[in-house]
Structures are given as structure tokens and as C-alpha cells.
C-alpha positions as CSV (number, residue, x, y, z in Angstrom):
1,M,76.4,-6.4,-28.8
2,Q,74.2,-9.3,-29.9
3,R,74.3,-10.8,-26.7
4,L,73.8,-7.6,-24.9
5,Q,70.6,-7.2,-26.9
6,Q,69.4,-10.8,-26.0
7,S,70.1,-10.3,-22.5
8,M,67.9,-7.2,-22.3
9,L,65.0,-9.0,-24.3
10,R,64.7,-11.9,-22.4
11,P,63.5,-10.1,-19.2
12,L,61.0,-8.0,-21.2
13,V,59.5,-11.0,-23.2
14,A,59.5,-13.0,-19.6
15,T,57.5,-9.9,-18.2
16,S,54.8,-9.5,-21.1
17,I,54.2,-12.7,-21.0
18,A,53.3,-13.1,-17.2
19,V,51.3,-9.9,-17.6
20,L,49.3,-11.4,-20.4
21,T,49.0,-14.6,-18.7
22,V,47.5,-12.5,-15.4
23,L,44.8,-10.3,-17.7
24,Y,43.8,-13.7,-19.5
25,L,43.1,-15.4,-16.0
26,G,41.7,-12.4,-14.8
27,L,39.2,-11.7,-17.8
28,A,38.2,-15.3,-18.8
29,P,36.3,-15.9,-16.1
30,M,34.3,-12.4,-16.5
31,S,34.0,-13.0,-20.3
32,T,32.8,-16.7,-19.5
33,A,30.3,-15.4,-16.6
34,H,28.8,-12.8,-19.2
35,A,28.1,-15.3,-21.7
36,Q,26.4,-17.5,-19.5
37,R,24.1,-14.5,-17.8
38,I,20.6,-15.2,-18.6
39,S,17.9,-12.6,-17.9
40,E,14.6,-14.5,-17.2
41,A,12.1,-11.9,-18.6
42,V,8.5,-12.0,-16.2
43,A,5.4,-12.3,-18.4
44,V,2.7,-9.6,-17.6
45,A,-0.6,-9.3,-19.1
46,I,-1.6,-5.5,-19.5
47,V,-5.7,-4.4,-19.1
48,P,-7.1,-1.1,-20.2
49,F,-6.6,1.7,-17.9
50,A,-9.3,3.6,-16.4
51,D,-9.9,7.1,-17.0
52,H,-10.2,9.8,-14.4
53,T,-9.8,12.8,-16.2
54,G,-13.5,13.4,-16.7
55,R,-13.1,14.2,-20.3
56,N,-14.9,10.8,-21.3
57,S,-12.8,10.0,-24.3
58,E,-11.9,6.2,-25.1
59,M,-8.9,7.4,-26.8
60,I,-7.2,8.5,-23.4
61,A,-7.7,5.1,-21.7
62,T,-6.2,3.4,-25.2
63,K,-3.3,5.5,-25.5
64,A,-2.4,5.3,-22.0
65,T,-2.6,1.7,-22.3
66,D,-0.6,1.4,-25.5
67,A,2.2,3.2,-23.8
68,A,2.4,1.4,-20.8
69,A,2.7,-1.8,-23.1
70,L,5.4,-0.3,-25.3
71,A,7.4,0.7,-21.7
72,L,7.1,-2.5,-20.4
73,D,8.6,-4.3,-23.6
74,A,11.1,-1.7,-24.0
75,S,12.4,-2.7,-20.3
76,K,13.7,-6.0,-21.5
77,E,12.6,-7.2,-18.2
78,Y,9.2,-7.9,-19.4
79,V,7.5,-10.0,-22.0
80,V,4.0,-8.4,-22.9
81,M,1.4,-10.6,-23.9
82,P,-0.5,-9.6,-27.2
83,R,-3.4,-7.4,-27.0
84,A,-5.5,-10.1,-29.4
85,D,-4.9,-12.8,-26.4
86,T,-5.5,-10.5,-23.5
87,Q,-8.7,-9.2,-25.0
88,R,-9.9,-12.7,-26.0
89,E,-9.6,-14.2,-22.4
90,M,-11.2,-11.0,-21.2
91,D,-14.2,-11.6,-23.3
92,A,-14.3,-15.4,-22.5
93,L,-14.4,-13.8,-18.6
94,G,-17.1,-11.2,-19.6
95,A,-14.7,-8.5,-17.9
96,A,-15.0,-5.2,-18.5
97,N,-12.8,-3.2,-21.1
98,A,-12.0,0.0,-22.9
99,S,-15.6,0.9,-23.9
100,S,-16.2,1.6,-20.2
101,P,-12.9,3.8,-19.6
102,L,-14.1,5.1,-16.2
103,Y,-13.6,1.7,-14.6
104,G,-10.7,-0.7,-14.8
105,L,-11.1,-4.5,-13.9
106,S,-11.5,-5.5,-10.3
107,E,-8.5,-7.5,-8.9
108,E,-10.5,-10.7,-9.1
109,Q,-11.0,-10.6,-12.7
110,M,-7.3,-9.8,-13.2
111,V,-6.3,-12.7,-10.8
112,R,-8.4,-15.0,-13.3
113,L,-7.2,-13.2,-16.1
114,G,-3.5,-13.7,-15.2
115,E,-4.3,-17.6,-14.5
116,R,-5.8,-18.1,-17.7
117,L,-3.1,-16.5,-19.9
118,R,-0.2,-17.9,-17.6
119,V,1.5,-14.9,-16.8
120,S,3.2,-13.8,-13.6
121,K,2.3,-9.9,-13.7
122,V,-1.1,-8.2,-14.5
123,C,-0.8,-4.5,-15.3
124,N,-3.3,-2.1,-14.9
125,G,-3.2,2.0,-14.3
126,V,-5.4,5.1,-13.9
127,V,-4.8,8.2,-16.1
128,E,-5.5,10.7,-13.1
129,A,-4.9,14.1,-15.2
130,L,-4.7,15.5,-18.8
131,S,-4.8,18.8,-20.0
132,I,-3.5,20.3,-23.0
133,D,-2.8,24.1,-23.1
134,K,-2.9,26.3,-26.5
135,S,0.7,25.9,-27.3
136,G,0.3,22.2,-27.5
137,R,2.0,21.6,-24.1
138,C,0.5,18.4,-22.9
139,R,0.6,17.3,-19.1
140,C,-0.7,13.9,-17.6
141,R,-0.4,11.9,-14.7
142,I,-0.7,8.4,-14.4
143,T,-0.3,5.9,-12.1
144,L,0.8,2.3,-13.1
145,R,0.5,-1.1,-11.2
146,L,1.4,-4.5,-11.4
147,L,-0.6,-7.1,-9.7
148,D,1.3,-10.4,-8.8
149,V,-1.1,-13.2,-9.8
150,G,0.6,-15.6,-7.3
151,T,0.1,-13.3,-4.2
152,E,-3.0,-11.9,-5.3
153,E,-1.6,-8.6,-4.5
154,Y,-0.1,-5.2,-5.8
155,L,3.6,-5.7,-5.0
156,D,5.2,-3.0,-7.5
157,G,3.7,-0.1,-9.0
158,A,4.5,3.7,-9.6
159,T,3.4,7.4,-10.2
160,S,4.7,10.0,-12.6
161,D,3.9,13.3,-14.0
162,Y,5.1,14.4,-17.4
163,T,4.9,17.6,-19.3
164,T,5.9,17.9,-23.2
165,K,7.5,21.3,-24.7
166,P,5.3,23.6,-26.2
167,I,5.3,23.4,-29.9
168,P,5.4,26.4,-31.9
169,G,2.5,26.9,-34.6
170,W,0.6,24.0,-33.2
171,E,-2.5,23.1,-35.0
172,G,-4.4,21.4,-32.2
173,D,-3.2,17.6,-33.0
174,E,-4.0,16.3,-29.6
175,A,-3.0,12.7,-30.3
176,S,0.3,13.2,-31.1
177,V,1.0,15.2,-27.9
178,M,-0.8,12.7,-25.9
179,N,1.3,9.7,-27.4
180,E,4.3,11.9,-26.1
181,A,3.3,12.5,-22.5
182,F,2.1,9.0,-22.0
183,R,5.0,7.3,-23.7
184,S,7.3,9.4,-21.1
185,A,5.2,9.1,-18.2
186,A,5.1,5.2,-18.5
187,E,8.7,5.0,-19.0
188,E,9.6,6.9,-16.2
189,C,6.8,4.6,-14.0
190,I,8.9,1.7,-15.0
191,R,12.3,3.2,-14.3
192,K,10.8,3.8,-10.9
193,I,9.9,0.2,-10.5
194,Q,13.1,-1.1,-11.7
195,T,15.7,1.4,-9.5
196,T,13.0,0.9,-6.5
197,R,12.8,-2.7,-5.7
198,R,10.6,-3.3,-3.1
199,P,12.5,-5.3,0.0
200,R,11.4,-8.9,0.8
201,G,12.0,-10.4,4.4
202,N,10.9,-12.9,7.0
203,V,8.8,-13.4,10.1
204,D,11.6,-13.8,12.6
205,N,9.4,-14.2,15.6
206,V,5.7,-13.6,16.7
207,E,5.4,-12.9,20.5
208,Q,2.9,-14.0,22.8
209,T,1.4,-10.6,22.5
210,G,0.6,-11.0,18.9
211,Q,3.0,-8.5,17.9
212,V,5.3,-10.0,14.8
213,L,8.8,-9.2,14.3
214,V,10.1,-8.8,10.4
215,N,13.9,-8.6,9.4
216,L,13.6,-5.6,7.8
217,G,14.1,-2.1,9.2
218,F,15.3,1.7,8.6
219,K,17.9,0.6,6.2
220,D,15.5,-1.7,4.1
221,G,13.4,1.8,3.8
222,I,11.0,0.5,5.8
223,E,8.6,3.2,7.7
224,V,6.0,3.3,9.9
225,G,2.7,2.5,8.4
226,T,4.2,0.0,5.7
227,E,2.2,-2.8,5.0
228,F,3.7,-6.3,4.6
229,L,2.0,-9.2,2.4
230,V,2.8,-12.3,4.2
231,V,2.6,-15.8,2.5
232,R,3.5,-19.1,3.2
233,G,4.9,-22.1,1.0
234,I,2.7,-24.9,0.9
235,W,3.2,-28.1,-0.7
236,N,0.7,-29.0,-3.2
237,A,0.4,-32.7,-4.1
238,A,-1.3,-32.3,-7.1
239,T,1.2,-30.3,-9.1
240,E,4.1,-31.6,-6.9
241,K,5.2,-28.0,-6.2
242,V,5.2,-25.7,-3.4
243,V,2.8,-22.8,-4.0
244,L,2.6,-19.4,-2.1
245,R,-0.5,-19.1,0.0
246,K,-1.6,-15.5,1.2
247,I,-1.8,-15.7,5.0
248,G,-2.6,-11.9,5.7
249,V,-1.1,-8.2,6.0
250,V,0.8,-6.8,8.8
251,E,1.7,-3.3,9.5
252,A,4.9,-2.0,10.6
253,K,4.2,0.0,14.1
254,Q,7.6,0.6,15.4
255,I,10.9,0.5,13.4
256,D,14.4,-0.3,14.4
257,T,17.8,-0.4,11.9
258,T,17.3,-4.0,11.2
259,F,13.5,-4.7,12.2
260,S,10.2,-3.8,12.2
261,R,7.6,-4.5,14.9
262,C,4.3,-5.1,13.6
263,S,0.8,-6.0,14.2
264,V,-1.7,-7.8,12.1
265,T,-4.4,-5.9,10.3
266,S,-6.1,-8.5,8.1
267,G,-6.0,-12.1,7.7
268,M,-4.6,-14.8,9.8
269,A,-1.4,-14.5,12.5
270,P,1.7,-15.7,10.7
271,R,4.1,-18.0,11.9
272,T,8.0,-17.8,12.0
273,G,9.7,-18.1,9.1
274,D,6.9,-16.8,6.8
275,K,7.8,-14.5,3.9
276,V,6.9,-11.1,3.6
277,Y,6.6,-8.7,0.7
278,V,6.7,-5.0,0.8
279,M,3.0,-4.1,-0.5
280,Y,2.6,-1.3,-2.9
281,R,0.5,1.6,-2.1
282,P,-0.5,4.6,-4.4
283,T,0.4,8.0,-3.7
284,Q,-1.9,10.0,-1.2
285,T,-3.5,12.4,-2.8
286,V,-2.3,16.1,-2.2
287,Q,-4.0,18.1,0.9
288,K,-6.6,21.0,-0.4
289,A,-3.9,24.3,-1.3
290,A,-5.8,26.8,1.0
291,A,-8.7,28.0,2.6
292,K,-11.7,29.7,0.5
293,S,-11.2,33.3,0.1
294,R,-14.4,34.2,1.2
295,M,-14.7,33.4,5.0
296,K,-17.9,32.5,6.6
297,T,-19.0,31.6,10.0
298,Y,-17.9,28.1,10.4
299,T,-18.2,25.9,13.1
300,L,-15.0,23.8,13.5
301,Y,-15.0,20.1,15.1
302,A,-11.5,18.8,16.0
303,I,-12.0,16.7,18.5
304,G,-15.6,17.8,20.5
305,F,-18.4,17.6,18.6
306,G,-21.0,17.1,21.4
307,A,-21.6,20.7,21.9
308,L,-22.9,21.4,18.1
309,V,-24.9,18.4,18.3
310,G,-26.6,20.2,21.4
311,I,-27.1,23.3,19.2
312,Y,-28.5,21.2,16.2
313,N,-30.9,19.7,18.3
314,T,-31.8,23.3,19.9
315,A,-32.2,24.9,16.5
316,T,-34.1,22.0,14.7
317,G,-36.8,19.5,15.2
318,S,-38.5,16.5,14.1
319,D,-40.8,18.9,12.0
320,N,-37.5,20.2,10.1
321,Q,-35.8,17.2,9.3
322,S,-36.1,13.4,10.0
323,A,-33.3,10.7,9.9
324,P,-32.4,8.6,6.9
325,G,-32.8,4.9,7.1
326,V,-29.7,2.6,7.0
327,S,-29.1,-1.4,7.0
328,A,-25.6,-3.2,6.6
329,Y,-24.4,-6.6,5.7
330,L,-21.2,-8.5,4.5
331,T,-21.2,-8.6,0.5
332,Q,-18.8,-9.9,-2.1
333,T,-18.8,-9.2,-6.0
334,M,-18.0,-13.2,-6.8
335,P,-17.2,-16.3,-5.0
336,G,-13.7,-15.9,-3.3
337,S,-13.4,-12.1,-3.7
338,E,-12.7,-9.9,-1.2
339,P,-15.7,-9.0,0.9
340,R,-17.2,-5.6,2.0
341,V,-19.8,-4.4,4.6
342,R,-22.5,-2.7,2.1
343,V,-24.4,0.1,3.7
344,N,-27.7,0.6,2.4
345,A,-29.5,4.1,2.6
346,S,-32.9,5.5,2.3
347,V,-33.7,9.1,2.3
348,G,-35.4,10.5,5.3
349,G,-38.9,12.0,4.4
350,V,-38.1,15.5,5.5
351,P,-36.5,17.5,3.7
352,G,-36.5,14.8,1.0
353,N,-34.1,13.8,-1.9
354,T,-34.3,17.2,-3.8
355,K,-33.0,19.0,-0.8
356,T,-30.3,16.6,0.0
357,F,-26.8,17.8,-1.2
358,G,-24.8,15.0,0.3
359,W,-24.2,12.1,3.0
360,L,-21.7,11.1,5.8
361,V,-21.1,7.8,6.7
362,Y,-20.0,6.8,10.4
363,R,-18.8,3.6,11.7
364,G,-18.4,2.5,15.3
365,D,-17.9,-0.6,17.4
366,Y,-21.0,-0.3,19.6
367,A,-24.5,0.5,18.9
368,G,-24.6,3.8,20.6
369,F,-21.5,5.5,19.4
370,P,-21.9,9.2,18.2
371,A,-21.8,9.9,14.7
372,M,-19.6,12.7,15.0
373,A,-16.2,13.4,13.3
374,D,-13.5,13.9,15.4
375,D,-9.9,11.9,16.4
376,R,-11.9,9.0,17.1
377,D,-12.3,8.2,13.3
378,Y,-16.1,7.6,13.4
379,L,-16.8,9.4,10.0
380,I,-15.3,7.4,7.4
381,S,-16.7,8.3,4.2
382,G,-18.3,11.4,2.8
383,V,-20.6,11.3,-0.4
384,Q,-22.1,13.9,-2.7
385,G,-25.5,13.9,-4.3
386,Q,-29.2,13.5,-3.2
387,K,-29.2,9.5,-3.1
388,L,-26.7,7.6,-1.5
389,G,-28.0,4.3,-2.8
390,Y,-25.5,2.3,-1.0
391,Y,-21.9,2.7,0.4
392,E,-19.3,0.0,0.4
393,D,-16.9,-0.1,3.4
394,S,-13.8,-1.8,2.3
395,P,-10.6,-3.5,4.0
396,A,-8.1,-1.0,3.1
397,T,-6.7,1.9,5.4
398,T,-6.6,5.3,3.5
399,Y,-5.4,8.6,5.9
400,N,-6.0,12.3,5.0
401,I,-9.2,12.1,2.9
402,D,-10.3,15.4,2.0
403,F,-14.3,15.6,1.4
404,S,-15.7,19.1,0.0
405,L,-19.5,20.0,-0.7
406,D,-21.0,23.4,-2.0
407,F,-24.8,24.1,-2.1
408,T,-27.3,26.7,-1.9
409,Y,-30.5,27.4,0.3
410,N,-32.6,29.8,1.1
411,D,-32.5,31.8,4.5
412,E,-35.2,33.0,6.6
413,T,-35.7,36.2,4.7
414,G,-36.2,34.2,1.2
415,D,-32.7,35.1,-0.1
416,Q,-30.3,32.7,-1.6
417,Q,-27.3,31.8,0.1
418,D,-24.3,29.6,-0.5
419,G,-23.5,26.6,2.0
420,N,-20.6,24.3,2.0
421,C,-19.3,21.4,3.9
422,D,-15.6,20.7,4.4
423,A,-14.0,17.5,6.1
424,T,-10.3,16.0,6.5
425,Y,-10.5,12.2,8.0
426,N,-9.2,8.9,8.0
427,H,-10.2,5.7,6.8
428,N,-9.3,2.7,9.2
429,G,-9.5,-0.6,7.9
430,L,-11.7,-3.4,8.7
431,T,-10.5,-6.2,11.0
432,A,-11.3,-9.6,10.7
433,G,-13.6,-10.8,13.5
434,Q,-14.4,-7.3,14.7
435,S,-18.2,-6.5,14.7
436,Y,-19.5,-3.0,13.6
437,F,-22.5,-0.6,13.9
438,Y,-23.0,1.7,10.8
439,K,-24.9,5.3,11.0
440,L,-25.8,7.7,8.0
441,R,-26.4,11.7,8.1
442,R,-27.2,13.9,5.2
443,V,-26.1,17.4,4.5
444,V,-29.4,19.0,3.7
445,D,-31.7,22.7,3.0
446,P,-31.6,23.8,6.7
447,G,-35.3,24.9,6.1
448,R,-34.2,27.9,8.2
449,V,-34.5,28.7,11.7
450,I,-32.8,31.3,13.9
451,L,-30.0,29.7,15.6
452,P,-28.8,30.4,19.3
453,T,-25.7,32.9,18.8
454,T,-23.6,31.1,21.8
455,T,-21.2,27.9,21.1
456,T,-19.7,26.8,24.1
457,G,-18.1,23.6,25.0
458,V,-16.5,22.8,21.6
459,N,-12.9,21.6,22.2
460,T,-10.3,22.3,19.6
461,G,-7.2,22.4,21.6
462,Q,-6.0,18.3,21.4
463,A,-3.8,17.1,19.1
464,A,-5.4,14.8,16.5
465,V,-4.5,11.2,15.7
466,R,-2.9,10.7,12.1
467,A,-4.8,13.0,9.8
468,N,-5.7,16.4,11.5
469,V,-9.3,15.3,11.8
470,T,-11.5,18.6,10.9
471,F,-15.1,19.1,9.7
472,T,-17.1,22.3,9.2
473,I,-20.3,23.2,7.9
474,D,-22.1,26.5,7.0
475,P,-24.8,26.9,8.5
476,T,-24.8,24.4,11.1
477,D,-28.4,23.2,10.9
478,A,-27.7,21.8,7.3
479,L,-26.4,18.8,9.1
480,G,-29.2,16.5,9.5
481,E,-30.4,14.0,12.2
482,Q,-28.5,10.8,12.6
483,S,-29.8,7.6,11.7
484,E,-30.3,4.6,13.9
485,P,-27.6,2.0,14.0
486,A,-27.4,-0.6,11.5
487,G,-25.4,-4.0,12.8
488,P,-23.9,-5.6,14.2
489,V,-21.9,-6.7,11.0
490,T,-18.9,-8.8,12.1
491,F,-16.1,-8.7,8.8
492,F,-14.5,-11.8,7.9
493,Y,-13.1,-13.3,4.9
494,P,-13.8,-16.4,3.0
495,P,-12.4,-19.6,4.3
496,T,-9.1,-21.0,2.9
497,L,-9.8,-23.8,0.5
498,E,-7.5,-26.9,1.1
499,L,-8.7,-30.5,-0.4
500,P,-9.6,-31.8,-2.3
501,S,-6.7,-29.3,-4.1
502,N,-7.8,-27.1,-7.1
503,N,-7.5,-28.9,-10.6
504,N,-7.3,-32.4,-8.9
505,A,-8.1,-34.8,-11.6
506,A,-8.2,-38.1,-9.5
507,V,-11.1,-37.5,-6.8
508,D,-12.7,-40.8,-5.7
509,P,-16.2,-40.6,-6.5
510,T,-17.5,-43.4,-4.3
511,A,-19.6,-42.6,-1.1
512,N,-18.0,-41.9,2.2
513,T,-14.6,-41.5,0.4
514,T,-14.1,-37.8,-0.3
515,M,-13.1,-35.4,2.5
516,F,-13.6,-31.9,2.3
517,T,-11.3,-29.9,4.3
518,W,-10.9,-26.0,4.9
519,E,-9.3,-23.4,7.4
520,P,-12.5,-21.3,9.1
521,S,-12.7,-17.5,9.2
522,V,-11.8,-15.2,11.9
523,G,-15.2,-14.0,12.8
524,A,-17.6,-16.5,11.2
525,D,-19.2,-19.4,13.1
526,T,-21.4,-21.6,10.8
527,Y,-20.2,-23.3,7.5
528,Q,-21.4,-25.1,4.5
529,V,-20.1,-27.3,1.7
530,M,-21.5,-26.6,-1.9
531,I,-20.6,-28.8,-4.6
532,Y,-21.6,-27.2,-8.6
533,K,-21.1,-28.1,-12.0
534,N,-20.3,-24.5,-12.8
535,Q,-17.9,-22.2,-11.3
536,L,-20.5,-19.5,-10.6
537,A,-22.3,-21.3,-8.1
538,S,-25.5,-20.5,-9.9
539,G,-28.4,-22.5,-9.8
540,T,-29.3,-25.7,-7.7
541,P,-26.1,-27.3,-6.1
542,V,-25.3,-31.0,-6.9
543,K,-24.1,-31.6,-3.4
544,L,-24.7,-29.6,0.1
545,S,-23.6,-30.4,3.2
546,P,-25.6,-29.4,6.4
547,E,-24.6,-26.3,8.1
548,L,-21.6,-26.8,10.3
549,T,-21.1,-24.8,13.6
550,N,-17.2,-24.0,14.7
551,T,-16.6,-20.9,16.7
552,S,-12.8,-21.5,16.9
553,S,-11.0,-19.7,14.1
554,T,-7.6,-21.9,14.4
555,G,-7.0,-25.2,13.1
556,T,-9.1,-26.9,9.9
557,M,-12.6,-28.2,9.2
558,S,-13.9,-31.3,7.5
559,W,-16.9,-32.6,5.9
560,R,-17.0,-36.3,4.3
561,L,-19.2,-36.7,1.2
562,P,-22.0,-39.4,2.3
563,T,-23.1,-40.1,-1.2
564,A,-21.5,-40.9,-4.6
565,L,-20.3,-38.5,-7.4
566,A,-20.4,-39.5,-11.1
567,S,-17.1,-40.3,-12.5
568,S,-15.5,-38.8,-15.0
569,T,-17.1,-35.5,-14.4
570,T,-15.6,-32.1,-13.4
571,Y,-17.3,-30.3,-10.6
572,Y,-16.8,-27.1,-8.3
573,W,-16.8,-26.7,-4.7
574,F,-17.4,-23.9,-2.5
575,V,-17.4,-23.4,1.1
576,G,-19.9,-20.9,2.7
577,A,-19.5,-18.7,5.7
578,K,-21.9,-16.4,8.0
579,K,-22.0,-15.4,11.5
580,S,-25.1,-16.5,13.3
581,G,-27.8,-14.1,14.3
582,E,-26.5,-11.2,11.8
583,T,-28.0,-10.3,8.4
584,A,-26.7,-12.9,5.8
585,P,-24.3,-12.0,3.5
586,Y,-24.8,-11.3,-0.1
587,V,-22.9,-12.3,-3.4
588,S,-23.7,-9.6,-6.2
589,S,-22.8,-12.1,-9.1
590,I,-25.3,-14.8,-8.7
591,N,-27.5,-12.4,-6.8
592,K,-27.6,-14.5,-3.8
593,R,-28.2,-14.1,0.3
594,G,-26.6,-16.3,2.9
595,W,-23.3,-17.0,2.8
596,L,-20.1,-15.5,2.0
597,L,-18.4,-17.9,-0.4
598,A,-14.8,-19.3,-0.7
599,G,-13.7,-20.8,-4.0
600,P,-14.2,-22.1,-6.7
601,Y,-11.7,-25.2,-6.2
602,T,-12.4,-27.5,-9.3
603,F,-11.9,-31.0,-9.3
604,T,-12.4,-34.2,-11.5
605,T,-13.5,-37.5,-10.4
606,A,-11.6,-40.6,-11.5
607,P,-13.4,-43.1,-14.0
608,T,-15.0,-45.9,-12.2
609,P,-13.0,-49.3,-12.9
610,P,-15.0,-52.0,-14.6
611,T,-16.4,-54.6,-12.4
612,P,-14.6,-58.1,-12.4
613,P,-17.1,-61.0,-13.5
614,G,-18.8,-62.7,-10.8
615,T,-18.6,-59.7,-8.5
616,S,-22.1,-58.5,-6.8
617,A,-22.6,-55.8,-9.7
618,V,-22.9,-59.0,-12.0
619,S,-25.2,-61.0,-9.4
620,S,-27.1,-58.2,-7.9
621,D,-30.1,-59.1,-10.1
622,R,-30.1,-62.7,-9.4
623,P,-33.4,-63.9,-8.5
624,A,-32.8,-66.2,-5.4
625,G,-33.5,-70.0,-6.3
626,R,-33.9,-69.6,-9.7
627,S,-31.4,-71.4,-11.7
628,G,-31.0,-70.6,-15.7
629,W,-32.4,-67.0,-14.5
630,W,-30.4,-65.2,-17.2
631,R,-32.0,-67.1,-19.9
632,E,-35.3,-65.4,-18.9
633,T,-33.9,-62.0,-18.9
634,P,-34.1,-60.2,-22.3
635,A,-30.9,-59.6,-24.3
636,S,-31.0,-55.8,-23.8
637,K,-30.8,-56.0,-20.1
638,R,-28.1,-58.7,-20.1
């Protein structure tokens, strides 16, 4: 019996040992791998949110900012810089803060802040909507974006709506319900960012036609209109590491399963092997819900506009309305920042600013373009108000923009009437190297005259491109005269600085030694190197190159400094660019006109080595033919 039990137990024991061995061998690598898993958190600085709710309360921006900081920290993926450190660096930069909640920091300020704090991302956001009803239910809508400091672009972001539950017996404590709404909305934004990672790819080929093939397609979630940031790894000899340089932006035009066919929208043409990042773009605003209940006699502009312009000219004359004045030129907020085209406006003499209700800005590629609203996208902006002051045209592309304006006027019998102007239009981005012209029109008091009753030749049957472009105005003679064209203005980006590299601490100060090199801008043809002792390019430069001409946008340009610099001294160098024959660009931070500035790059000159005895430095003061000359020299000069 005992022998039988032993014979039965031995197979069971052997089987158990085998199973345990297999389990141990299978689970051991998993436990080891888990123990060695390291999650590297991303350092992020958070700047004050902007408040666009119209409630004019600093508490809104502050609470939204705090909620975003808590959500980022709770995700365990980000390490948030302390608020005191961020505020200290913001103060040092002279950046905006929560005391002006309507406006956030500029992208240039955030990049500089991120570099000073040594973080990878800078988080900012906008409170787009906030409402609290009588039951204590709070609804908020926030957009949170993460600016990548290295590429200087938004690569991650999300928008979230959140509504809290009603509170029975709520006594009006808005702070607590706002805290809950902002916290939940911020956490939802972070979840969206974490669960919808934006893909990264490569440039597979650049065709002779200029089209760019990117190895991301439908399966990666790419759609027509997706924008890719193109970056290139460049070896930095000063830091002895590869840094990413922003090359430009391409937009997907045709999509296949595994690749996209793109065109360049800004910057330089990429090369095969360049990296691409899908850029984050905020959700477009929702289209207007329905037409107004009180319908009036509108004149619809869909494709044709010329017939109405003829009607307008018949109905009004120079005695009734005059055209506004306009000028245009390139501008940037500070050296190195993204340029824009500033369009300055002056109110026409008739009917004057008190009877001006709004402004329409048009852009075309030739001086004689018609200031019309149609599928050619000449209309690029609508602005309410008596005075425009100036409008800044940006390189960003935005579709489906809505403009609505209501006003009152007196008709020919003296009775007050309601007027309005409504438009849906597109804003195409500016292309580097392209020249543009600008025109303005006003929406004004019509100074009533009797209009013809027939309207012929207005074509509304063709399909629109991108947004369904429409333009309506009532009464039609409230649309003012078009201005003379301003321009040409050639859009271009600042040059790309190369050498001496940024933060180079070993530049030779001797004459005819230091070579400054940079990549020219597409669209500019004249350049100048400027060396300052301050990073703002203010005051008089220490050194200045002659104006250098180059009509090619490829390759590099260079200038050798012919004179010596002081040793052991920190300098900042810039390169100015302009297009000859056009109005000079303007830099608002230093209130200077003349150049669009790239920079600054900073460098420090090396110490001058001591001169060996008996060299020319010792004997340079020696009188010819006089022995013992040194005894006659005062000791203070020896």
C-alpha cells in the first residue's frame, strides 16, 4: 500500500515542480521588467490663462490656471514648475500676467520663459465660456495647449466642456462651483491629450514639383488640411549635441492609407529624412445657428459681387461717402518673433468716424484686385467699431470665420431703421516670398438715397471653395467706397542664424577672424549684421555690416567682421532683412523701422592671451635709434 502511494505521488510532485518552474520562468522577466520600468516625466511651466468670458474677473483666469496645474501634476506624466519660479522669470522678462486676464503671453515670451526655466513644455490656455445659473450649476469651456519649447510650436492641446450638477439650496458661492468645473474640465483636457497622441513621421520624398510625401496617412488619423511641423536635426558644436531646427510647415492635400501628399505653406522646402510632427490646432468655432427671425431685403454675395458694386456706385457718389486711407508693411513684436503684415487705417472724411460702424479688410496679389467677398478669398477680416487703427495679417490659415454687425441709421423720411452686415469667409495664410496688396472698406451710415429697384447679374449658383463664402448687407449703400491699394508688401520670415552659435563662449575677438553666417529669407533681398551689447537690439550697435544683397533664398550668407571686439565680453548679434523698394519693416519692441530682425544669438569673446616678452606688443613704443629709451619712460607707462 505504501509503495502504491509513493508511485502515485511521484508523478504528481514532478508535475507540480514542472508547472511551478514554468510559471517562475514566465513571470520572472515580467516582474524584472516592471521593476526596471522608469517613467520620465516632462517638465512643464504653466502661465496664466486668458479670460475671454467677458466677466472681467481676475479670479476666473487664476482658478483656471490653478486647475490646469493640478491636472497636469495629477497625471504623473508632467512635473509642474512652482508658481513662484515661473512668476519670477515672467517678471524678469517683463511678460504679461494675470493682472491683464484678457491677454495671455505671446509665443515668443513663452519660448523665452521655457528656456530660462529649462522646461520642455509651456502650458497656456483660454477660458472661452463660463456661466452659473440660479441652481448653482456651472458650465465652463476651456482650451489647454502645450507649447513645445524646442520646436516653438503647439504639438498638443485639447478643448473641454464641463457642467456641474445643480446644488439644492445653493446660496451663491460661485468660487466653489467654479473650482469644480475648472478642475473637471482641465482633467478632461489632459485625458484627451494622453489618449490621442499626435503621430510623428518622416519626409519620405520631395518631388520636383515641390510636393512633399510624408509617411503618415488615413491609418494615422491624418485628414486633408492637417498641418505638419517639419524639423531637422542639426549638430551644435558648442553644446556637442543634436538640436532640432524648425524648417517650416507643410499641409496635407491628398491622403492615402499610409502616406500624405503635402505642399509647403510656410518656411523652407523640407528634405528627405526630415522629421514631421502633427501640429495641434484649436477646434473651430461653431457656425451660427439660424438666420434672424426678422428677415429683411438682403443682397447676397456668393460668387459675384460686381453687379452690386455697380448698384452701389449708382446709388451713392463722392459727396455721400469717401474712401478710407490705408498703408501696409511688415512688423514683428520683437527680434526673432513671427512677422505679420500691419495694415494701418485712417477714417475717410465722409461720413466720418461717428457714423462708421465697422471695417472690412481685403487682400489680393495684384494692385487692381476687386475688394469683393467671393470664393477668391479677397475678404480676410471684418472688424467692428468706429476706428480700426490697424489690422495685423498673420500667417495662420483659418476657415469658416463669421462676422456679424448690427447698427442703426435714419432713412430718407427721418425714421430710425436697423441695419446689419453678416459674412462667412476664409482667411488663407501668408506665403513666404509672396507679395500682397491690401484694401479697406467701411460699413457706414448710408446718408440715405433712393436705390434702383432692379438687381441683375448677381451669380449665386456656383459652389464655394472651403467655407461657403457669403456676404449680406442691409441697406446695400451702407457699404463704403474701397480704398486705394496699399502695397506691395512681400511676406518673409526672419533669416535663420547659424554661426557664431548661440551661447558660444569662445569667439576669437581679433579682427578679420569671426565669420557670421545665416540662411537668407525667402522673399527678402537685402541683409545687415548688427552686433549689440544688449539682447533687445536697442540703442546704437557696437558693430554694423554694410548692406548685403542676395536674391537667392538657398544656401547661406556670410560676413567677416573686419575689426576687433573686446575680449571676455558678451555680445548679441542679429541679422536684419528687408525687401528693397518696399516700405521698411517695423519692430515694435524697440520702436525701430528698417529691418525685420532675426535673433538674438549671444556669444562671449575669449580672453586675449598675454603677449610674450620681446614681441611687437612690448617694442611697439620703442623709438628708432635710441638705446636706453626705457629709462626715459615714466614708470607708470612701462
